[in-house]
C-alpha positions as CSV (number, residue, x, y, z in Angstrom):
1,M,36.8,-6.3,14.0
2,E,38.3,-3.6,12.1
3,N,36.6,-2.7,9.0
4,G,39.3,-0.9,6.9
5,N,37.2,-0.4,3.7
6,R,34.3,1.1,5.5
7,L,31.8,-1.0,4.2
8,P,28.7,-1.6,6.2
9,Q,28.9,-4.8,8.5
10,L,26.2,-7.5,8.3
11,A,24.9,-8.7,11.3
12,I,23.0,-12.3,10.6
13,C,20.5,-13.4,13.3
14,I,19.3,-16.9,13.2
15,L,16.2,-17.8,15.0
16,E,14.0,-20.9,15.2
17,E,10.4,-20.9,15.2
18,Q,10.1,-21.8,18.8
19,T,12.4,-18.8,19.6
20,Q,10.2,-16.1,21.7
21,V,11.2,-12.6,21.5
22,T,10.1,-9.4,23.3
23,L,8.4,-6.5,21.9
24,A,11.5,-4.6,22.7
25,D,13.7,-7.6,20.9
26,L,11.7,-7.2,18.1
27,C,12.0,-3.4,17.8
28,H,15.9,-4.0,18.3
29,A,15.9,-6.6,15.5
30,C,13.9,-4.6,13.0
31,A,15.4,-0.9,14.0
32,V,11.8,0.3,14.4
33,H,9.9,2.1,17.3
34,A,7.5,0.2,19.1
35,E,4.8,1.9,17.3
36,R,5.7,0.5,14.0
37,I,5.4,-3.1,15.5
38,I,2.0,-2.2,16.9
39,E,0.8,-1.0,13.6
40,L,1.9,-4.9,12.5
41,V,0.0,-6.4,14.9
42,D,-3.1,-3.9,14.4
43,I,-3.7,-4.9,10.8
44,G,-2.9,-8.7,11.7
45,L,0.3,-9.1,10.0
46,L,1.8,-10.3,13.2
47,E,0.2,-12.1,15.8
48,P,2.0,-12.1,19.5
49,R,1.2,-14.0,22.4
50,G,0.1,-12.0,25.4
51,R,-2.8,-9.7,26.0
52,E,-0.9,-6.2,26.2
53,P,2.3,-5.1,24.7
54,A,4.5,-5.3,27.8
55,R,3.7,-9.2,27.8
56,W,4.0,-9.7,24.2
57,R,6.0,-12.5,22.8
58,F,6.7,-13.1,19.3
59,S,8.0,-16.0,17.1
60,G,11.4,-16.5,15.1
61,A,8.7,-16.6,12.0
62,S,7.1,-13.3,13.1
63,L,10.7,-11.5,13.2
64,Q,11.0,-12.7,9.5
65,R,7.7,-11.4,8.8
66,A,8.1,-7.9,10.3
67,R,11.5,-7.6,8.8
68,R,9.8,-8.2,5.2
69,A,7.1,-6.2,5.6
70,L,9.3,-3.1,6.9
71,R,11.6,-4.1,3.6
72,L,8.4,-4.1,1.4
73,Q,7.5,-0.5,2.9
74,R,11.1,0.7,2.3
75,D,12.4,-0.6,-1.0
76,I,9.3,-0.4,-2.9
77,G,7.1,1.9,-0.8
78,V,4.0,-0.3,-0.5
79,D,1.7,0.5,2.8
80,L,1.0,-1.7,5.5
81,A,-2.2,-3.2,3.4
82,G,0.2,-3.7,0.7
83,A,2.8,-5.2,2.6
84,A,-0.1,-7.6,4.1
85,L,-1.4,-8.6,0.7
86,A,2.1,-9.4,-0.5
87,L,3.3,-11.5,2.3
88,E,0.0,-13.5,2.0
89,L,0.5,-13.9,-1.6
90,L,4.4,-15.1,-0.8
91,D,3.3,-17.6,1.8
92,E,0.7,-19.2,-0.5
93,I,3.3,-19.4,-3.1
94,E,5.8,-21.4,-0.6
95,S,2.8,-23.6,0.5
96,L,2.0,-24.4,-2.9
97,R,5.8,-25.1,-3.8
98,A,5.9,-27.3,-0.2
99,R,2.9,-29.3,-1.7
100,L,4.4,-29.6,-5.2
101,R,7.6,-30.9,-3.6
102,A,5.7,-33.5,-1.5
103,L,3.9,-34.5,-5.1
104,G,7.4,-35.3,-6.3
105,G,7.3,-32.6,-8.8
106,E,10.1,-29.7,-9.1
């Protein structure tokens, strides 16, 4: 596709929760080296299936979580612990909103 305006093209990837991606796939989708993803696993931000990095499989939700954490680091300069805390709080907000919807609010 010709991009005459020289604007960056946006690639969109839609994954279902049941989708499983490898470490290499996750690195490619997040545009980072494996060491960055391993750091996210080490601090508990991502929980892959499998015992060793070569056998790790990540869910579609893990891809979203990794991207959000990396974006928080890049855009506002938080460290990994701060990104993990922010994501935990965002998850809690979403959970509370879902409960509120279930109760007929909002």
